[in-house]
C-alpha positions in Angstrom: 24.1 4.3 -13.9 24.1 5.0 -9.7 25.7 2.3 -7.7 23.5 1.6 -4.3 24.5 -0.4 -0.9 22.1 -2.8 0.7 22.6 -4.1 4.5 19.2 -6.3 5.4 19.4 -7.6 8.7 17.0 -11.1 8.4 15.1 -13.1 11.4 18.0 -15.0 12.6 15.8 -18.3 12.8 14.9 -17.8 9.0 16.5 -21.2 7.0 19.1 -20.2 4.2 16.9 -20.8 1.3 14.7 -18.1 2.9 17.2 -15.7 2.7 18.5 -16.6 -0.5 14.3 -16.5 -2.0 14.4 -13.0 -0.7 17.9 -12.4 -2.2 16.1 -13.5 -5.7 13.0 -11.0 -5.8 15.0 -8.2 -4.8 17.1 -8.9 -7.6 14.2 -9.0 -9.6 13.0 -6.1 -8.6 16.0 -4.4 -10.3 16.1 -6.1 -13.0 12.4 -4.0 -13.2 14.1 -0.8 -13.8 16.8 -1.7 -15.7 19.2 -2.6 -12.5 21.6 -5.5 -12.0 22.3 -7.6 -8.8 26.5 -7.1 -8.9 27.8 -9.1 -5.5 26.2 -10.2 -2.7 27.8 -10.7 1.1 26.0 -13.3 3.5 27.6 -12.7 6.9 25.1 -14.6 8.5 24.0 -15.0 12.1 25.4 -11.7 14.5 24.3 -10.8 17.8 23.5 -7.5 18.4 24.5 -5.2 20.8 20.9 -3.8 22.0 17.9 -5.9 21.4 15.7 -5.4 18.2 11.9 -6.0 18.3 12.8 -8.5 20.6 15.3 -9.8 19.5 19.0 -10.2 19.9 20.5 -11.8 16.8 19.9 -11.3 13.3 21.2 -13.2 9.7 22.8 -10.2 7.7 23.1 -10.3 4.3 24.9 -6.8 2.0 24.1 -6.2 -1.3 25.5 -4.4 -4.5 23.6 -2.7 -7.0 23.7 -0.7 -9.9 21.1 1.1 -11.4 19.8 3.6 -13.8 17.2 4.5 -11.5 16.3 5.2 -8.0 15.1 1.0 -6.4 12.2 2.7 -4.5 10.4 -0.4 -4.9 13.6 -2.8 -3.1 13.0 -0.3 -0.2 8.9 0.0 -0.2 9.1 -4.4 -0.1 11.9 -4.4 2.3 9.7 -2.1 4.9 6.7 -4.2 4.2 8.5 -7.9 5.3 7.8 -9.8 7.7 11.0 -11.3 7.7 13.3 -8.9 7.7 14.4 -7.1 11.0 16.4 -3.8 9.8 17.2 -2.1 6.6 19.7 0.5 5.0 19.6 1.1 1.4 22.6 4.1 0.7 23.5 5.2 -2.7 27.2 5.0 -2.8 29.2 8.7 -4.1 30.8 8.4 -6.8 34.4 7.6 -6.4 33.9 4.8 -3.3 31.8 3.0 -6.6 34.8 3.5 -9.1 36.8 2.2 -6.4 34.5 -1.0 -5.3 34.3 -0.6 -9.8 30.5 -0.7 -9.0 30.5 2.4 -12.1 32.6 4.4 -14.3 34.3 7.5 -13.1 31.4 9.3 -15.7 28.9 10.4 -13.5 
């Protein structure tokens, strides 16, 4: 199993129900390849240090996934989403994933 961390910045004017709908879609995409969404951390609206796509604020969400296969479809979906300003997908190193309790030491 592989552990992934995904940080998404949604448009700040998006309602929280719309953010939750997007999170549910991502969870469904992870389940299609045998993965699970382990943790959702909604950090709320934050101001940017610089202007991004003519915006100064965004709604930050950090997700942690565990999956036996790469989650390429989630990355593709986020690139095409109109509500997403930016996203960063990264595979967590095994020691970090183990420290967070996402996977065992055998990987």
